[in-house]
N, C-alpha and C positions, 0 to 999 in steps of 0.2 A: 504494500500500500504506500503510495507516494505522499510524503509530508514535506511541504515547502518550508524554508526558513521563515520564521515569523518576523513581522515588522509592523510598526504602528505608523510608518511613513507612507506617503502616496496613497492615502486611504481612498478606496473606490466608492465608498458609501456617502461621502460628505455631501456631494451635490444633491443626491436623492433625499438624504435626510433633511437638508435645509429646505428643500422644496416641500416636503411633507409638513415640516414645522410651520411654514408660511402659508399653507393651504387654509383658506378661511374657516372651514368647518372643523379643523383639527382639534381645537381646544375642547369643543363639545364632545367629539369622538373620544378624546383622551380621557375625559371625565367618566364616560361610560365604560371604557376599557379598565380604568383603575377600579371602579366599583365592581366589575366582573372578577378581577383578580382578587380583590378583598374577599368576595363571596367564595371563590374557589379555594383560597388558602384557609378560610374558615372551615370548609368541608374536609380539608385534609386532617384536621384535628391534631393528634399527638405527633404526626409525621413532621409538623412544623418544628417540634422541639429537637428532633434528631436528624432531620433532613437538611444537610448543609447545601450550599450552592454547588459544591462538587458532586453531590448526589444527583442534582438536577442536570448537571453537565453530563454525567455518565448515562443518565436516562436518555438524553438527547443523542449522545454518541451511539448508544445501543440501538435506538430506533433507526438512525441513519444506516448503521452497518447492517442491520437486519434487512432493510429495504435494498441496500446496495448488493447484498448477497443474493436476494431474490432476483435482482436484475443482472446478476453475473459479473458485477464490476469489483467486488471485494471478496476474496477467497475466504470461505468459512463464516463470514459475517462477524457478529459481536463475540469473538473469542477474547480470552483474557489478554493474550499477546497483542491483538489489534487494539483493544481498549487502552492497554498500557502504553502503546506507541503514541497514541493520540495525547493522552494525559501528560506524558513526559515531554513530547514535542511542544506542548503549550505551557510547560512549567507548572502544572497543576498538582501533581502528586506522583509518588513512586508506587512500587508494587504493594507494599504493606497497607498504605492508605486505600488503594484501589480495592484490595481484597476485603477490607473492612466495609467499604461502601457497597460492594457487590453482595456481601453477606446480608447487610441491612436491607437491600432492595429485594433480595430473595425472601427474607423473613417476613417482610411487609407485603409480599405478593405482587411486587412491581415487575419482577423478572423471574423466569424459571430457566432451567438448563436442559439441554438434550445433547446427545453425541453428534459430532459433525458427520455429515454423510460421507465425506472423503477420508476421514480419519477418526475412527471410533474412540481413540484415546483423548481427543480434543473435545472439550465441552463448549457449547455455544450458548450464549445468553439470549433468551427470546423475550421480548416484551409480552406481558400478560394482556388478556383482553381488557382487564381493569385499567392497566396503564395506557393501552391504546385509546381507550375511551377518554381518559384524562388529556392525552395529547390532542385528541380531536377537539375537545373543549377549548384548550388553550389556543390552538391555531384558529379555531372558530372566532374567538374574541378578537384576534388580530384581523381576520377577514371582515369582521363587522366594522372595524375602523375604516378599512379600505372601501367598504360599501358606502360608508358615510361620505368619504372623500370622492368616490366615483359611484354615484347613485345607480347607474345602470349595470354595475358589475355583477352583483349577486354571488360574490365569492363565498359568503357564509352559507348560502344554500348549497353551493357546490361541495363544500366540506361535508355536509350532511348527506348529499344524494349521489355524488359522483365518487365511486370507489377509487378511481385513479388520481383524483385531484390532490388529495392530501399527500400521498406518496410522492407525487411529482414536486410539490412544494418542499417537502422534507429532503428529497434527493438533491434538488438544486441548491437550496440554502445550506444543507449539511455539507455538501462538497466544498462550498466556498469557505466554510469554517474549518472543516477537518483536513481537507487536502491542500487548500491554499493558505491556511493560517490566518484567516480574517478574524479580527477581534470585535466583540460586541460590547459586553459590559465593561471591559477594560478601558474603553474610550472615555469613561467617566470614573476616574480612579477613586475618588472619595466614595461614590455610591457603590462601586465595585467592592471596595473593602467592607462596606456595611453588609451588602447582600451575600457576601461570601460566608458570613457567619450564620449559624443555625438561628432561625428566628429573625434574621436581619430584614428579609424582604417583607414579611407580613407586618413587622413593626413599622418600618419606614413607609410602606405604601398605605397603611392605615392612617398615618399622619397626613400623607399627601391627599388621600381621599377626603379627609375632613377639611383640609384647606380648600380643595377645589369645590366642595359643596357649601363652603361658607358656614360650617358648623363648628362647635367647640372641639378642640383636639381631645382625643380619648386619653384617659389617664393610663398610667403604667399598669394599674390593676385591671383595667378594662381590657387592655391589649393582651395581658397574660391570660385572662379567663377566655377571651374570644378565640384565641389561636392556640390554646393549650401550651403556651410557652412559659418557662419558669420565670418568676419575677426577677431573678438574678440576670437571666439572659436579656430581658427587656431593659432593665436598668443599665446594663453594660452598653447596649445598642444606643439608647437615648444619650448616654454620656459621650459615646463616640460621635454621634451625629452633632452634638454640641461642640465638641473639640474640633471637628472638621469644618465648623461654620455653616453646616447645612440647616440647622435650626437655631433659634435664639430662645433662651429661657430667662426668666426673672431670677432674682436672688433666691427665692423660695422654691425654684425648680419648675415653675409653671411655664409651659411652652407658649411663647409669644408670637413667633413667626416661623414659617417653614417654606417660604417662597423659593429659596435656593434649592431645597430638597425637591420641591415640586418641579422646578425647571429641569433638574437632572433626570427625574423620572419621566417627564415629557420627552426629553432628549433620548432617553433609552427606548421609549416606545417608538419614537420616530426612527431610531436606528434599526431596531428589530424589523419594523415595517419595510425600511429601505432594503434590508437583506432579502426579504421575501419578494419585494417588488422587482429588484434587479436580477436575482439569481433563481427565484422560483417561478416568477411570472413574466420576466423579460419586458417590464413596462417602465423602465427607469426614465425614458424620455418624457413621459407624462409629467413627472414631478420635477425633473431638471428644468423644464420650461417654466414651472412655477417659480423655481429658485432664481432663474434669470430675469 
């Protein structure tokens, strides 16, 4: 499997991302997307406490390799060696951490294993029906944003009804990340650091959701109960958000502002969409014209 050297320079998504951010309906679409992600993470329950960002990366890599194997472009699919090659190339983890994550994903029913057809000694990690349903939901939320920006597209409907549509998106977007070394969350280093922690995404995005809806920021206790995250995890994430300047708090700890956090989350949404638009759908010119 080919893995290119990784670089943050000459970024191919910037123009598309800027076009998406400047698109007039984007703010309203981002609000709906954030609300959907909050509800999704609430459904995950205790997995929020133990599911680090690395676990979600491994889930995405497994889905891509599973589909690439079906298409005959990656030998054996999501084997341990293929997953490790990706994680090491992206500087995310070594073999011990990967084994821990894979064990977690098996125990929680996200992945199961079976022998490789070409070599029975090799175990292949297969996404469960439960996991494939979650993946369909997540990509569906992204396609709902595109449907708002491009009202005649009906991509969310295609996710539900066209069995080949989602694999095509995952294959194109996954190839850009896994084989070409494209970075997504790392483009926003402060936010990347936060969401790399267990409980980081649900904590930060619940604050962004409150800001976008113009309601009171949830307390640390509320976040802990809602997402089944330990109070210690929530407190550490809130402190890190404060230290990074993404939120502002009063002397007694009350959150006063989160607009910088919201801008980074909106940027991340636009960047993920830009990935799918350019590499999954081939529609980058639509949004580059907006940026121009």
